[in-house]
C-alpha positions in Angstrom: 65.8 69.9 24.2 65.9 66.8 26.3 64.0 68.5 29.0 61.3 69.5 26.6 60.9 65.9 25.3 60.7 64.7 28.9 57.8 67.1 29.7 56.0 66.0 26.5 56.2 62.4 27.5 54.9 63.2 30.9 51.9 65.2 29.5 51.2 62.4 27.0 51.2 59.8 29.8 48.8 61.9 31.9 46.5 62.3 29.0 46.4 58.6 28.4 45.6 57.9 32.1 42.8 60.5 32.1 41.3 59.0 29.0 41.4 55.6 30.6 39.7 56.9 33.7 36.9 58.4 31.7 36.2 55.5 29.4 36.6 52.5 31.7 33.3 52.9 33.7 31.2 53.0 30.6 32.9 49.9 29.2 32.2 48.1 32.5 28.5 49.1 32.6 28.0 47.9 29.1 29.6 44.6 29.9 27.4 44.1 33.0 24.3 45.0 31.1 25.1 42.5 28.5 25.8 39.7 31.1 22.7 40.4 33.5 20.3 37.5 32.5 18.8 36.9 36.0 15.0 37.2 36.2 12.6 37.1 39.3 8.8 36.5 39.0 6.5 37.2 42.0 2.7 36.6 42.5 0.2 35.4 45.2 -2.2 32.5 45.1 -4.9 31.0 47.4 -5.2 27.5 48.8 -6.4 26.1 45.5 -3.2 27.5 43.7 -5.3 30.1 41.9 -3.7 33.5 41.4 -5.6 35.9 43.7 -5.0 39.2 45.4 -8.1 39.2 47.7 -8.3 37.1 50.8 -10.3 36.7 54.0 -8.6 36.9 57.4 -7.1 33.5 58.4 -7.3 32.3 54.7 -4.2 30.5 53.4 -2.0 32.8 51.4 0.8 31.6 49.1 3.6 33.9 47.9 5.3 32.4 44.9 8.7 33.4 43.4 10.2 32.1 40.1 14.0 32.5 39.6 15.5 32.0 36.2 18.9 32.8 34.5 18.8 33.1 30.7 15.2 31.6 30.7 16.6 28.6 32.7 15.2 27.6 36.1 17.7 28.1 38.9 17.3 25.7 41.8 18.9 26.3 45.2 18.5 30.1 45.1 17.5 31.7 48.4 14.5 33.9 48.3 13.6 36.3 51.1 9.9 36.9 51.5 8.4 39.7 53.6 4.7 40.8 54.1 3.6 43.7 56.2 0.3 45.6 56.7 -2.3 46.7 56.7 -1.0 49.9 55.4 -3.6 52.1 57.2 -3.0 50.5 60.6 -1.1 52.4 63.3 0.8 49.2 64.3 1.6 47.0 61.3 2.2 43.2 61.4 5.4 42.0 59.8 5.9 38.4 58.5 9.2 37.2 57.0 10.6 34.0 55.7 13.6 32.7 53.7 12.8 29.8 51.3 15.1 28.0 48.8 14.0 27.4 45.2 13.2 23.8 44.2 14.3 22.0 41.0 11.9 24.1 39.0 13.4 27.3 40.3 10.2 28.1 42.3 10.0 29.1 46.0 6.7 29.1 47.9 5.9 30.7 51.2 2.5 29.7 52.8 1.0 31.5 55.8 -2.3 32.6 57.4 -3.0 36.0 58.6 -3.8 36.1 62.3 -7.4 36.6 63.5 -6.2 39.8 65.2 -2.7 41.3 65.3 -0.6 41.4 68.4 -1.5 45.0 69.0 -5.3 44.3 68.8 -5.4 46.0 65.4 -7.6 44.6 62.6 -6.0 42.6 59.8 -8.5 43.8 57.2 -6.9 46.2 54.6 -4.1 46.3 52.0 -0.9 44.4 52.5 2.5 44.8 50.8 4.7 41.7 50.0 8.3 41.6 48.8 10.5 38.9 47.3 14.3 39.5 47.1 17.3 37.4 45.7 21.0 38.0 45.7 22.8 37.3 42.4 26.3 37.7 41.0 25.2 41.0 39.5 23.6 42.3 42.7 20.2 42.3 44.4 16.9 41.8 42.6 13.6 42.7 44.3 10.0 42.4 43.3 6.9 43.9 45.1 3.2 43.1 45.0 0.1 44.1 46.9 -2.9 42.1 48.1 -5.9 42.9 50.3 -7.9 41.2 53.0 -11.6 41.6 53.7 -14.4 39.7 55.5 -16.6 37.5 53.4 -19.5 38.3 55.6 -20.5 41.4 57.6 -22.9 41.8 60.6 -24.6 45.0 59.4 -26.5 45.6 62.6 -27.2 44.2 66.1 -30.2 45.1 68.2 -31.3 44.1 71.6 -35.1 43.6 72.3 -37.2 42.6 75.3 -39.8 39.9 75.5 -42.4 42.2 73.9 -40.2 42.8 70.8 -39.2 46.4 71.7 -35.7 47.8 71.5 -34.2 48.1 75.0 -30.9 49.4 76.5 -31.6 48.3 80.0 -32.4 44.7 81.2 -32.9 43.4 84.7 -30.9 40.6 86.0 -32.6 37.2 85.3 -34.4 38.5 82.2 -34.0 37.1 78.6 -32.6 39.3 75.8 -33.6 38.8 72.1 -30.6 39.5 69.9 -31.5 40.5 66.3 -28.7 40.3 63.7 -28.7 41.5 60.0 -25.9 39.7 58.1 -24.6 40.6 54.6 -22.7 38.1 52.5 -20.1 39.3 50.0 -19.5 35.9 48.5 -21.6 32.9 47.6 -24.2 31.4 50.0 -22.6 29.7 52.9 -23.5 27.8 56.1 -22.1 29.4 59.3 -22.3 29.1 63.0 -23.4 32.2 64.9 -21.8 32.6 68.4 -23.3 35.2 70.8 -21.3 36.1 74.0 -22.5 38.1 77.0 -20.0 40.0 79.0 -20.8 41.4 82.5 -19.6 44.6 84.1 -16.4 42.9 85.1 -15.5 42.1 81.5 -15.9 38.3 81.9 -18.2 36.2 79.8 -21.2 35.4 81.9 -23.3 33.5 79.3 -22.9 32.2 75.7 -25.2 30.7 73.1 -24.6 29.3 69.5 -26.9 28.9 66.5 -25.4 26.1 64.4 -25.8 25.6 60.6 -27.3 29.0 59.8 -27.7 29.5 56.1 -26.5 33.0 55.0 -27.8 34.0 51.5 -25.7 35.7 48.9 -28.1 38.5 47.9 -30.4 40.1 50.5 -29.4 40.5 54.2 -30.2 37.5 56.4 -32.0 38.0 59.7 -30.7 35.9 62.6 -32.4 35.7 66.0 -31.0 34.4 69.3 -32.1 34.4 72.9 -29.6 34.7 75.7 -30.4 34.8 79.5 -28.9 37.3 82.0 -27.9 35.4 85.2 -30.1 36.3 88.1 -27.1 36.9 90.3 -25.3 39.3 88.0 -24.3 42.5 89.5 -25.6 45.8 88.2 -23.5 47.8 85.8 -22.6 48.2 82.1 -22.7 44.9 80.1 -22.4 44.0 76.4 -23.4 41.3 73.9 -21.1 40.5 71.0 -21.8 38.3 67.9 -19.4 36.6 65.5 -19.9 34.3 62.5 -17.6 31.2 62.1 -17.2 28.7 59.3 -15.0 25.6 59.7 -11.9 25.2 61.9 -8.2 24.9 61.6 -6.2 22.9 64.2 -9.2 23.1 66.6 -9.6 26.8 66.1 -12.9 28.1 64.7 -12.3 30.3 61.7 -14.2 33.6 61.7 -15.8 34.9 58.6 -17.0 38.2 60.0 -15.9 40.9 62.3 -17.3 40.9 65.8 -20.2 43.2 66.3 -21.0 44.4 69.9 -24.0 46.1 71.5 -23.9 47.5 75.0 -26.7 47.6 77.6 -27.2 48.4 81.3 -28.2 46.0 84.2 -29.9 48.3 86.7 -29.6 47.7 90.4 -32.4 45.7 92.0 -34.9 47.9 93.7 -35.3 47.1 97.4 -38.6 47.9 99.1 -38.6 48.2 102.9 -40.2 45.3 104.5 -43.3 46.1 106.7 -42.7 46.2 110.4 -44.3 43.0 111.9 -47.2 43.8 114.3 -48.1 41.5 117.0 -51.4 39.8 116.3 -53.9 40.0 119.2 -54.2 36.9 121.2 -57.6 35.1 120.7 -59.9 35.3 123.6 -61.2 32.0 125.2 -64.8 32.8 124.2 -63.7 33.3 120.5 -61.8 30.0 120.6 -65.0 28.2 121.9 -67.1 29.7 119.1 -64.5 28.6 116.5 -64.5 25.0 117.9 -68.3 25.0 117.8 -68.4 26.1 114.2 -66.0 23.3 113.2 -68.1 20.7 115.0 -71.2 21.9 113.1 -69.5 21.7 109.8 -68.2 18.2 110.5 -71.6 17.0 111.6 -73.4 18.4 108.6 -70.8 16.9 106.2 -71.2 13.5 107.9 -75.0 13.6 107.7 -75.0 14.7 104.1 -72.7 11.9 103.1 -74.8 9.2 104.9 -78.0 10.4 103.2 -76.4 10.5 99.8 -75.1 6.9 100.2 -78.5 5.7 101.3 -80.4 7.4 98.4 -78.0 6.0 95.8 -78.3 2.4 96.9 -80.2 -0.1 94.7 -83.6 -1.4 96.1 -82.5 -5.0 95.4 -81.3 -7.8 97.6 -77.6 -7.8 98.5 -76.8 -10.2 95.6 -77.7 -7.4 93.2 -79.9 -9.7 91.0 -83.7 -9.7 90.6 -85.3 -12.8 92.2 -86.4 -15.3 89.6 -89.6 -17.2 90.3 -90.2 -20.7 89.0 -92.5 -20.9 86.0 -95.9 -22.5 86.7 -96.9 -25.0 84.0 -100.3 -24.4 82.5 -102.5 -27.6 82.3 -106.0 -28.1 81.2 -108.7 -29.3 83.6 -109.5 -33.0 82.8 -112.6 -33.0 85.1 -114.6 -30.9 82.9 -115.7 -33.8 80.7 -116.8 -35.8 83.8 -118.7 -32.9 85.1 -120.5 -32.4 81.8 -121.3 -36.1 81.6 -122.8 -35.9 85.1 -124.8 -32.8 84.3 -126.6 -34.6 81.5 -127.9 -37.8 82.8 -129.3 -40.4 80.5 -127.8 -38.7 77.4 -126.3 -40.7 74.6 -122.6 -40.9 74.0 -122.9 -38.7 70.8 -124.5 -35.9 72.8 -121.8 -36.1 75.5 -119.1 -35.8 72.9 -120.9 -32.8 71.3 -121.3 -31.2 74.8 -117.7 -31.8 75.5 -116.7 -30.3 72.2 -118.8 -27.2 73.0 -117.2 -26.7 76.4 -113.6 -26.9 75.2 -113.2 -23.1 74.6 -114.4 -22.5 78.2 -111.9 -24.9 79.5 -109.1 -23.1 77.7 -110.3 -19.8 79.1 -110.3 -21.1 82.6 -106.8 -22.5 82.2 -105.6 -19.1 81.0 -107.2 -17.4 84.0 -105.6 -19.9 86.4 -102.1 -19.2 84.9 -102.7 -15.4 85.2 -103.8 -15.9 88.9 -100.6 -17.8 89.6 -98.5 -15.0 88.1 -100.3 -12.4 90.1 -99.6 -14.4 93.2 -95.9 -14.5 92.3 -95.8 -10.8 91.8 -97.5 -10.2 95.2 -94.9 -12.4 96.8 -92.1 -10.4 95.2 -93.7 -7.1 96.2 -94.1 -8.4 99.8 -90.4 -9.2 99.9 -89.5 -5.8 98.6 -91.7 -4.2 101.2 -90.1 -6.1 103.9 -86.6 -5.2 102.6 -87.6 -1.5 102.4 -89.0 -1.5 105.9 -85.7 -3.0 107.1 -83.7 -0.4 105.3 -85.9 2.4 106.8 -85.4 0.9 110.2 -81.6 0.8 109.7 -81.6 4.4 108.4 -83.7 5.5 111.4 -81.3 3.8 113.7 -78.4 5.5 112.0 -80.1 8.9 112.2 -80.8 8.4 115.9 -77.1 7.5 116.5 -76.0 10.7 114.6 -78.5 12.8 116.6 -77.2 11.3 119.7 -73.6 12.0 118.7 -74.6 15.6 117.7 -76.3 16.2 121.1 -73.3 14.9 122.9 -71.2 17.4 120.9 -73.6 20.2 121.8 -73.7 19.1 125.5 -69.9 19.0 125.6 -69.8 22.5 124.1 -72.4 23.8 126.5 -70.5 22.4 129.5 -67.3 23.9 128.2 -68.9 27.3 127.6 -70.5 27.2 131.1 -67.1 26.4 132.6 -65.5 29.1 130.5 -68.2 31.7 131.6 -67.6 30.7 135.3 -63.8 31.1 134.8 -64.2 34.5 133.2 -66.6 35.6 136.0 -64.1 34.4 138.6 -61.3 36.3 136.9 -63.3 39.5 136.7 -64.3 39.2 140.3 -60.7 38.5 141.4 -59.5 41.5 139.4 -62.3 43.7 141.0 -61.4 42.5 144.5 -57.8 43.1 143.9 -58.5 46.7 142.8 -60.8 47.3 145.8 -58.3 45.8 148.2 -55.6 48.1 146.9 -57.8 51.2 147.5 -59.2 50.0 150.8 -57.6 50.8 154.3 -55.2 48.2 155.7 -57.6 47.0 158.4 -60.3 46.1 155.8 -57.8 44.3 153.7 -57.0 41.9 156.5 -60.6 41.2 157.2 -61.4 40.3 153.7 -58.4 37.9 153.5 -59.6 36.1 156.6 -63.2 35.6 155.4 -62.2 33.7 152.2 -65.8 33.1 151.2 -66.0 30.8 148.2 -68.2 31.8 145.3 -71.4 29.7 144.8 -71.5 27.3 142.0 -73.7 28.1 139.0 -76.3 25.4 138.4 -77.8 24.8 135.1 -81.6 25.2 135.6 -82.4 24.1 132.1 -80.8 20.6 132.5 -84.0 19.0 133.8 -86.6 20.8 131.7 -84.5 20.9 128.6 -84.5 17.1 128.1 -88.3 17.2 127.6 -88.0 19.5 124.7 -84.8 18.0 123.3 -84.6 17.8 119.5 -83.8 14.1 119.7 -87.0 13.4 121.7 -89.1 15.4 119.2 -87.6 13.5 116.3 -88.2 10.1 117.9 -91.9 10.9 118.6 -92.4 12.0 115.1 -90.8 8.8 113.8 -93.1 6.7 116.1 -96.1 8.5 114.7 -95.0 7.9 111.1 -94.5 4.2 111.8 -98.0 3.8 113.2 
């Protein structure tokens, strides 16, 4: 009996323990659910504290977390932020930060996406962000997503030559016209367009920038820029890239578009073989004399033409350049006419003499006018005589100048004639010497010795025209003609 009671007690104890094991977890879960009053709010804003989920690369992004307990702000709570993306990239960029909540229970994490990730992947795409807190009831986590995209886009880039035709090959030293078509996904904005040229080595060999370019918000904007290829650039594959920038941050220009690149080829400079220089024939002495004679003729003609031009352009006035002024001759009446009239009428009365004098007054006036005209004619004759004398003197001076020029020309001709005669003698002597040398080489040894002993000089060439030529010389003929003209 006692054993049976003992077993019953044991079974009852085991049943109670099993019941407690089954009921205790549900009681604990209900109590935790009733006591979990923690809350975590999570969102993203831009630099103007406006909630946004779309950003441009390098824009300021703020991740904001609000921590409350029973609708009361909880300061001093650590919030772990994490952002990673883009989701489609092979190598994603991870950004983490731990921030403590302020007195309002709010934690802020501000950051800017890099222009390009560390693995040269683009930062444009969808990003994932997470905020996590640790509470007495466990870990609370919230997730959001935001995207990045360029506000502007270079739709196309073309390379043209100076004639406006598309080209893929440009010679070193030539200019390249870069044509850009830019689309704007936001409102109109002023940007700076930077164009870089990279050579075959990958280094930047030239750069240009178009500042303050207005990009419209509707239709594509066309942008043109000229860039020069260095003349010393080596041949190979080169490229031109364009990027749009707007503003700067800590001295860094902020891009608003993705870089667009166009490739082209710099051909090797064509080398043409230089012509083989040929030795120019040496001028002969006779040709040199003819050339000197031609130059002398040209110089003489130019000097004569200049002298005649100066003489014909001179003014036929005295050296003072003013027309001589002759003194005016006063016109006076002849007082002797009355006496002559009175003598011509003897025995006449005083009344008749007065009448006669009154009748002869017009005649006296006419005689006075004729006298004045005669004096003027005499003055003009004097002026003409002076002009004639001056003209004769000028003609004599011109004749003297012409004679001197003719004399100088004849001296030039005489010098040339003497030089040409001397040159002809020299050429004859050279020809004779060469002929004798050839004959001497072909002659027997005995005759060669005899010719060396004779050593007969060549006779001098006399100018037979020297004496007779002076009679018909052009200067003599000209002087005779001038003498005949003077007579």
